[in-house]
N, C-alpha and C positions, 0 to 999 in steps of 0.2 A: 322941361320939354316932354311931350308925349310922343310915343312911337308907334307906327303902323306898318302893315306889310301889304303891299299892292301886288297886283298881277301885271307884270312889265311886258310878257309876250306869252303867246299861246304855244304850249309845246307841240313837238312833233314826236310822237312816240313817248317814252318815259320822261315825265317832268325832271326838270335840272334846277339846281340852285339859280341860275342865270335867268329863269322865268320870273323870278321874284325880286321885288325891290323893297329895301327899308326906306321908310320916310320918316322925317321929324316934323313935328307940327306943335302948335301951341296947346297948352292944357285947356280941355274944354270945361265949361262951367254950366251947371244944371239951372235952366231957366224955369218958368213956372210950368208946372205940370211934369217936370222931368226929374229923373235921378241921375247922379253921377255914379258911374259903375267903375270898378277896379276889377280887371280880368284876373282869375284865380287859376282856373283850368280850361284849357282848349282840346277840344276833340279834332282828331284827324281822321278822315274816313275816304275809303276807295271810291265812293260815289263822287266825291269832289273832282276827281279826275274828269268826268264828263262835263262838268260845269266849266272846265277851263277851255273846252272846244266851243266854237260859234256854230253850235247846230240845236235843232229844236229837240227838247227833251221835257220832262215833267217839271222841270225847275228852271228858271233863267239862267243863262250862262254868266259867268263872272265878266265884268267889265275890264278893259285894259285901263291901267293906271287907278284903278279904284281897289280899295281894300278887298282881300279875301274874306269870306265869312264861313262860319261853321258853328257847332254847338258849343256854347261857352258856359261855365259857372263863373259868376261874378259877385263881388261884394258891393254892396251899396255904400258909398263913401259919405254922400250927403244927398238930401231929398228935398224937392219942392213939389213932389206929388205925395198926397195924403195916403196912398196905398203902400208906400214904403218909407222905412227909416233907416238911419245909418246903422249898419251892422247886420241888415238882412242879407242873405244870399239868395240868388235868383239865377235861373237858367233860360236859355233861349238861344236863337240863332243870332249871333252878334258879330260884329266885325272884328278882325285880327287887329286890335289896338289895345295897347296897355291900359288906357282909360278912355271912356266914351259915355255919351249921355243917351238916355232912352225915356220915351213916354211911358214905358211899362205895359203897352197893349198886348205885346206878345211874350212877356216874362211870366215865369212861374216861380213862386217861392219854393225854395228847398230847405231842409231841416238837417243841419249838420250833426244833430244829435241822434237822428235815426240811422244815418249812414254816412260814410265818408264822402266828401263833397264830389270827388271824381265818379263815384258810383252813379251820380245822376246824369253823367254822359254815356254811362255804359248800361250796366243791368237794369238800372231804374230810369233809363232814358230811352233815346231812339233805339239803341242797340237792343235793349231788353224788349221793347215793344216790337220790334221788327222780327225777331226771334220768335216771340210768343204768337203774334197775330199771323204770320206766314205759316207756321207749322199748325196752329189750331184751326184757322180758317180756310186753308188751303190743303195743307196735309192731313187733316182729320184723322189724327192718330188713334188707333184702336189697341186695346191690350193685347199683347202677343205679337204684333206686327215687327217687322225690321225696317229701321230708319237708318239710311247712310247720309252723311253730312260731309260735304267737301268744304275746304276751308275751314276744318272743324277745330282748329286751335285758335281761330280768329274771335274777334269780339262777338259776332252773332253766332257763329257756328258752335262754340264752346256752350254758350246758353241753350241753343237749339237741342244739343245732345243730352243736356240735363233735363230739359222739360220731357223730352221723349222718355227717359228713364223714370222719372216720377209717374208718368202716365202708362208705364209697364211695357215699353217696347224694347226690343234688342236693338241696340245703337252701335253703329260702326262709324269711326271717323277717318277722314282722309287728309293728311297732313304732309308737310315737305321736310321734316327732320324727325330722327329717332327721339329726340328730346321732347318734341311736341306730342309724339305718340304718347310716350310716357306720361306726360303731363294730363292727357286725356283719360287714361286708364286709372292712374293713380289718384288724381285730384278730383276729376270731374265725373267719374264714374262709368264712362263708356265701356263697353263690353270688349271692344277691340279696336285697334287703329292700325293704319298701314301708311307708309312713307312712299308716295308716288314717286319721288326722285330716285330711288334705289330699286324700284320694283320693275322687274323686266317685262311682266305681263299683268297689268293692272286689271283687266276685265277677267282674266282667270282667278286672280287672287281675291277679287270681290265675290266671284261665285263660290270660291272655297269658304270664304267667311260667312257668306249668306246663302248656304245650299237650299233653302227654302225660298229664295228669290229676295227681292227688294220691293217693299210695299209703299215706302216714302222715301223720295230723294230729295234733300234740301240742298239746292244748288247755289252756292256762293262763287263759283270758280268759272264754270263753262269750259269749252276747249276739249281737249283729249281726255281730260279726267271725267268729264260729264259723258262723253262718248261711251267710255268704258262702263259707267254705271248703267247708262240707259239700256245695254244689252242685257242687263240682269234684271230689268224690271218685271214685276208681276202683273197679272191681269187686274185691272182697276187700280193701278198704281197712281199716286198723286206726286207731281213735281212742282214744289214752289219755287220758283226763279227769283232768287233774292239779288244775285249779283253774277258778274262774269268778269272778274279780276284779271284772269288771264288774257282776256281780249282788250282790255281798256286802253292799252297803249299800242295795240297793232295798228299799223298804217292803213290798212283795210281789212274788210271781213274775209275770214278764210273760209274754205270749203271743206265740210266734214261729212261723216256719214250721215245719210238721210233716214230719219226715222218715222216718217209719216205713215207708211203702211203698218209698221209695228204699232204705233199709236192707235191706229184705227182696229186692228186685230185684237189688241189687249184693252182696248177702251181706257187708255191712259189719259189722265188729266194732268196738262201742263199750263201753269199759269204764272206769269209775271206780276209782281206787285211792289208796292211801297206801303209803309205801315199806314200812312194816312187814307188808303183805300178802306181802311176799316176803323175810321175815326170814332164811330159810335161805340167802338168796343174798347177804346183805350183805357176808361176807368176799370172796366173789368180785368184788363191785362195787368195794370199796375197794382191792383189789389192782390192778385195772383202772385205776382213776382214778389211784392213786399212780404207776403205771408210766407212764401217758401224760402226767402231769404232769411227771415227772422227765425223761422223753424230750423234753419241749418240743412235744408234740403237742397239748397243750392249754394255753389260757390263761384267766385270769378276771378279771373286773372288779369292783371293790367302790366302794361309796360309803360312806365312814366318817365318822360324825359323832362329834364330841368331847363328853364330858360327860354324866353320869348325869342331869342335869337335862333333857336333850334327848331322853330315850327317848320320851316320848309323842308329841312333834313328829315325831321320826323315823319311828315307826309310822304316824301319820297321813299322813306325806307318801308312803307307799307307794301310797296311793288317788289321789295326784295324778300319779303316775308320775314322781316326782322323783329316783328312783334308777336308776343304770346298774349292772347286775350285783346283787350282794349288798348289801343294806343292813345295816351293823353299826354299833353304838354303842360307841365306845372310852371306858373309864371310866379 
């Protein structure tokens, strides 16, 4: 028998295990033009929380009683599609199933000899593309500028900071534990990092770390953390808005400081994005990321959870900050 995980109910606030349902079904068979895939690694990402709501977004919501889907690396078990043979590894947006078939139209072959398979869900996948394209195309970093990254020990944030260092920026990370701060400075080369949970005056601490002001703020978090950073922005600063994980489970939008006048007076650029906004530049981004990784200029951190049955809990753990780097479930 095959196993899948469906959305049983839409969460109110933070998702719970009860919002998911495990289903058993017959094993699929590849028909003409299809390949039979076995799931090997599954990505869990904060943006998926938005898909659990029945609301308009840049991507359709998950349907009740239908399988959840996310980035997956799978192995081709058998194939009736000439583009694939048994033993190939592929990545794509696939369903949370142990086995499934695909016509291959949205699949990309990946090479296990060039990088670990999980890396194609992280630094060489959507995560790395989001970091590179958001920073380069919106942040427009220049040598000697100061870059601040929130959610900096997460999958995207840790890569953003490293790219900033490669391009000659001073890089400060904002994280939720002292252990994550140490990870950033000792493994990923950040100049400094601060723990917002133990910081009594985040706005003043950012000023102390960035006495010349902040030129680029890569925002993964939103909320009060972003409020503190925004007060430290320089004239002509750029703010790529990648995510707002602090707000994803909020029952209603909060009211915070109002920055419109400051943005006008300082000519600040604030732009939300998803990596597909820059789809024409994806080959460029992958080439750069692969070269930096191969040259040892970049490293990555993964939190790998074992077991198909642990997919829902791994996803929920994202909102408790229990991941360092990319959260992946190994099947």
